[in-house]
N, C-alpha and C positions, 0 to 999 in steps of 0.2 A: 487484663489478659495474663495468664501464667507465662513465665519466662520461656519455658519449653515451647509453648505455642508461638511465641514471637520468633524464636529461633527457627522453628519449622516453617513459619510463614516467610521469613527472609530467604531460606534455602529454596523453597518452592517457587517464590517469585523470581529468584535469580535463574533457576533452571528453565522456567517458562520463557523468560526474556532471551536466554541463550538459544532456544529453539528458533527464535525469529531471525537468527543469523547476525545479531549485533556483535560488535567487538567485545572481547572478554573484559577488558579493563573498564569499558563504558558501562556494561551491565553490572559488574561488581561495585563500581564506584557509585552508580545511581542508587542501588539498593542500600548501600552503606549510608549515603547522605540522607536519603528519605527516612531511613530507620532512626538515625541519630536525631534528626530534627523532630520526628514524631514522638520519640521517647523523652528527649531532654530539652526540646524547644530550641530557641536560638543559641543557647549555650552549646548545643550539639555540634555546631560548626567548628568549634575548637578542636574536635577530634581529628577532622581532616587536616586542619592546619598543623596540628602537632605531628601527624604522620608525615606531612610534607617536609617539615623541618628535620624530622628524624632521618628521612631519606637523604636530604641534601647534606647532612652532617656525616653521613656514613662514608668514611674515607675509602674503604675497599671497593666502593661502587665505581671508582675511577678505572678499575681493571676491566670492567665490562666493555667500554668502547675500544680499549686497547687491544683486547684479544679478538674482538669482532673485526676490527680493522686488519689485524695481522692475518686472520683467516681469509679475508677477501683479497688481500694483496697476494697471498700464496696461490689462491685460486685463479686470479686474473693473470698473474705472471707465469703460471704453470711451472712453479719451482719444483713441483713433485715429479715432473716428467723424467728427469735423469734418474731419480730414485726408482721409478717403475721400470726404466730400461735396465737398471741393474738387476732387479728382481726377475725380469724377463730372461736375461742371460743365465743367471745363476739357478733359477728354479724351473725354467721352461721345460727342460728335458724329462721331468718326472710327471706322472699323472696328477692332474690338478695343480700343477706347479704355479701356473699363472693366477689361479684363484688363491693359492697360499700367498703368493707375492702381493696380490691385491689386498688381502687381509693385513699383511705386515705394513703395507703402505698406509692403510686406514689407521692402524695403531699409531704410527708415527705422526700422521696428520692430525689425528685426534688429540695427541699430546701437545699440539701447538695452536689449536684454534678454539676449542671449547664448545663448538657448535656442531650439531648433526648435519645441518644443511650445507656447511662448508665442506665437510668430508664427503657428503653425497655428490656435490658438484664436482669435486676433484676426481672422485672415483668414476663418476659417470662420463666425464669428458676424456679421461686418460685411459682407464682400464676397460670400460665397457666396450668401446669399438674393437679393441684388440681381442677381447674374449669372444666376441661375436664372430670375428674374422677367423679365429682359431677353431671354431666349431664347438665351443662349450655349450652345455645345456642351458637353455634360457632360464630355467628356475634356479639353477646353480649360480648363474651370473647375478640374477636379481637378488637372491638371498644373501650372497656374499657382500654385495655392495650395500644393501640396506642394513644388515647386521653390523658390518664393519663401521659404517658411518655413525651408528648409534653409540659407539664407544666414546664419541666426542663429548657426551654429556656425563660420562663417568670418570674418565681420565682427566687429570688437571691439564689446562685451566678450564674446568667445566663451568659454563655460564649457569646451568641449572643449579649447581651447588652454591653459586653465588646468590641466586634468588632464595634458595632454601636457607642459607646462612642469615639473610636479612630478616626473614620471617621467624626463624627459630632462635635468632640472636645467638648464633654459634659462630666460632672463629672460622673464617673461610680457609685459612691455612691448614687447620686440622682436618677439615672436610676434604680438601684437595689431597692431602697426604693419605687420608683414609680411603680414597677412591683408587689409589694406585694399584695395590695388591689385588683387590677384586677385579679391577679392569684388566690387569694382565692375566689373571686366572681365567676370566671369561674369554679373552682373546685366545688363550691356549686351548680352551675347550672348543672354540670355533675351528682352530687350525687342525686339531686332532680329528674332528668330525669330517672336515673337508678332505683331509689326507686319507682317512680310512675309507670314506665313501667313494672317492675317485679311484682308490686302489682296487676296491671291490667292483666298481662299475666304471672302467676307464673311459667309456663313451661319454660320461658326464663332463670329463675334463681331459681331453686328449693331450698328450705331451707334444711339445714342439719337436718336429723331426730333427734328429741329431745331425743329419747332413746340412740342415739349414744353419746350424750353429757351428759347423765344422770350420768355417773361416774365421771364427772369433778366437783371437789369440789370447793367451794368458795376460799379455800386456794390456790388451783392450779390456779384459775382465777387471784387472786391478784399477785401470783408469776409471771404469764405471763405478767401482767401489768408492773412489775418491770423490767423483761427481755426486754420487748418491748420498754421500755423508753430509751434504750441506744442510738438509733438514735436521740431522742429528746435532750439528754444530749450533744451529739456531736454538734448538731445545736446550742444549747444555748451557748456552750463554744465558738463557732465561732462568733455568731452574737451579743450576748449581749454586749461584750466589744466594738464591733464596733459601735453599736447604741448608747451606753453610751459615746462614744468619748474617751475611754481608749486606743484603739488601732487603727492603720491605717488599710486601706483596705488590704494591703499586709500582715501585721502582723496577721490580723484575718484569712486570708487564711492559714497561717502557723499553727496557733492554730488549725484550722480544721483538717489539715493533721496530726499533732502530736496526737491529740485526737483520730482520726480514727485508726491510727497505734497502739496506746496504747490499744484501745479497742480490736483490732484484736489480739494483743499479749496476752492479758488477756484471750481471748476466745480460745487461742492456735490454731489459724487458720492462723497466719501470717508466711507463709513458704517462703523459698528461691524462689520457683516457683512463688508464688503470687507476690513477690517483682519484679522478673524479668518480668513477664507479665505486671504488672502495669507500670513499668519504660519504657518498650518498647512501649506500647500503648501511654503513656503520651508524650514521645519524638516524636512519629510519628504525633500525633494530634496537638501538640504544634507547631511543625515545619510547618505543613500544614497551620494552621491558621496564622502564622507569614508571610509566603509567600503570602497568600491571602491579608493580610492587606498591606504588602509592595507594591503589585501590585495595590491594590485599591488606595493607596496614590499617587502612580506615575500617575495612570490614572486620578485621580482628579486634580493633579497639571497641567496636560496638558489642562484639561477643564477650569481651572481657567485662564490659560494663553490665551486661545482662547476667553474667554468672553462668552462661550456658555450658561452659566447659565443666564446671563443678557439678552441674546437674547431670550431664552425661556420665561423668565419672561415678556419681552416686548410683545412677541407673545400672551401669555395667557391673560395677564392683559390689555395690551394696544390695540392690534389689534383685538383680539377676544372678549375682554370685559367680560371675565368670572369672576364670583364672587370668592372670596377666598375659600369658602366652596365647590363650584363646582370644583375648581382646586384640592382641597384636595380629594374629592370623586373620581375624575378621576385618581389621583395618586394611591389610594387604589385599584381601579378596575384593573389598570395595574399590580399591585403587585399580585392580585388574579389570573389573567390570566397567568402571568409569573410563578406563583407557580405550575401550572399544569405541567411545563416542567423543572424548575430549582430548585435548593435547596436554602436555606436561604442566604448562603454566596455569591452565584452567583448573587442573586437578589440585595443584598446590594451593592456589588462592581460595578454592572452595572449601577444602577440608583441613588445611593447615591450622586455621584458628581453633579447630576442635582437636585434631589429632596430636599436634606437637606438644601442647601442654599436658595432654593425657598421657602420652608416652613418657614424659618426664616424671610423672607420678607413679608409673607402674613399677613394681618390684620384679625386675627381670634378671636380677643377679649381676647387673652391669653397673659400675660406678656412675653416680648421677652426672658427673662432669663428662662422661663418655657416651651416655645412652643416646643423646640427640645426634652425636656424630655418627654413631652406628646406624641410627634410624635414617639419617640423611642418605647413607649409602643404599639402604634397602629401598627407600623411596625412589632414588635415581634409577636403580635397576628395574623397578616397576615401571618407571617412565620409559625405559628402553623397550620393555615388552609392549607398552602402549603404542610406541612408535610403529610397531610391526603388526599390531592386532587389527584384523578386519572388524567392522567394515570401514572405519574412518581413521586408521593409523596414519600419522603424519608422513612417515617415510614411504608408505605405499603410494601416496599421491605424488610425492616428489619423484619416485621411481617412474611412475607413469609419465610424468612430464619430461624426464630425461631419456627414457628408453625409446628405441625405434618402434614403429607401428606394429611390428611382428610380435611384440610383447603384449599379450592381452592382460586385462585386469585379473582374469582368472590365474594366469601364470604368475603374476606378481603376488596375488594372495597366497597361492599354494607355496611359493618360494619362501615366504616368511614363516610358515608354521614350524618347520624343524628348528629354526633358530629361536623362535619363541620358546620352544620346549627347552633348548639349551640354556636360555636366559632364566627360565623358571628353575632349572636345576641349580644354576649359580645363585639365585635368590635364596633357595632353601639352604644351600651350603653356607652362605654368609649369615643367614638367620640362625643356623645351628652352631656356627663357629664364629662368633663376633670377633675373635682375636685376629682373624685374617684382615679385617678392616682396621682394627684399633692398634695393631702391633706397631706399625710404622710411626704414627703420630706420637705414641708414647715413647718409642725408642729414641726418636730425635729430641724429645723434650729432656731426656736424661743425659744427653751428650753435652 
C-alpha cells in the first residue's frame, strides 16, 4: 500500500474513533501502536518506548504540574478577590468599567496559571455575579469572561505552548517570550472594543453610581491598590529571575508555587481542603497532558517512519505548486475548521506531525531557528479562536457550567462571535508582522 494511503487510513481511523467519544490520548495511542506493529512487526513497539523515554527525560515538563497547581491554589483561595475589588473601585464609575476590570483581572491571572480553565473559574466565581448584579448585558458578560480566560494559553506560563514545544522540539522559554507581545496586543484590542462599545451603548455596561462610591476615601483606594498588587508580586517573583537569567524555567515555576502558597497562608486561606483539591486536580490534568504528549510523540514517530511529511510537502510545493504563504493560510484554515469540533490538544496531536515539519521547510522569509517559534504563536491564537467557536468550543461549555440558568446557550454562542472576530484580526496581524512575536525573544538573547 502506498505511504500516502497508509497515512490517510491512519487519519480516517483516528477521526472515526474520536466520534465514538473515546479519550483523545487513547484514540491516538491505539492508532499509533496498531500502525507501528502492522508496518514494522514487533520491532515497532520500540517507537512507543522511545517516545516514553523522550517524554520522561524532557526537563521542562516539570513546569506543567507546577503551574497547574499554582492556578488551582489561586482559584481555591480566591487570591484574586482583592484585585477585583481594586478594579471595581477604580474603573466602576465609567461605562463598561467592570468589564474592563474583569479583562485586566484575566490578563493578570492568565500570566500566572497558563490554563484557560483556571482563568474561567476565577472570572466566573468573582466577576460574573457582580456583573450580573450591576445589570450588565448577558452577552457582554459571557464574551468578556470567555475571551479573557482564553488569554491563559497565550501568555506565559502557557501550558499549550509547553505541549507545542515538546512536539515541535522548540525551546519553551522562547515560545513563552514570543507569546507576551501578541497576548498583550490581543488584550488591548479586547479592552478597546469593550470600552468603545459600552461608550456607544451604555446599557450594555452601566457604570457604578457615583453616590455608591462616594464613601470610598482615597486612603481606601490606595489600600486596595496595595492589596491588589499581590498577584503582581507573585508574577514578578516568578518571571523576573527567569528573564534576568538567574533561574531556569523549572526553578521559576517552583518560585511561583512557593510564593502563591506563602501568599495564601498569610491570607489565612490555605486550608487542608484547598491543598487536597489543588493536588487532586493537578495530578489529573498533568497525567492527562502527559498521556496526550506520549500518544502524539508515538503517532509522530510513525509518520516520520512513513515519510508522510515529505510526501505532503512534495504534493503541495511540487505537484500543486502552491506558494509557501498559501500553504500556511490553508493550514490555519484547517485549524479554524477543526476548532469547531475539537479542542486544542486534539488539534495539536492530530496535525502537528504533518504541519510542524512542513512549516520548518517553507521559505517564509523568517530565519529557520525562529519560524517554529512564530508558528507556535499562530497555532496558539488559533486555539483561542477554537475555544470560542460554536458548536463545540471548550470555553462555551465551561461558561454554560458556570453561568446562572438565565444565560441560554444561544446567549453564550452569540457572545463569543465578536471576540472570535477580534482574535482573527490578531491572528492576521501576527501573521503579517512576525516581528511582534519574535522581537522579545531575540532582544533578550542579545542582552
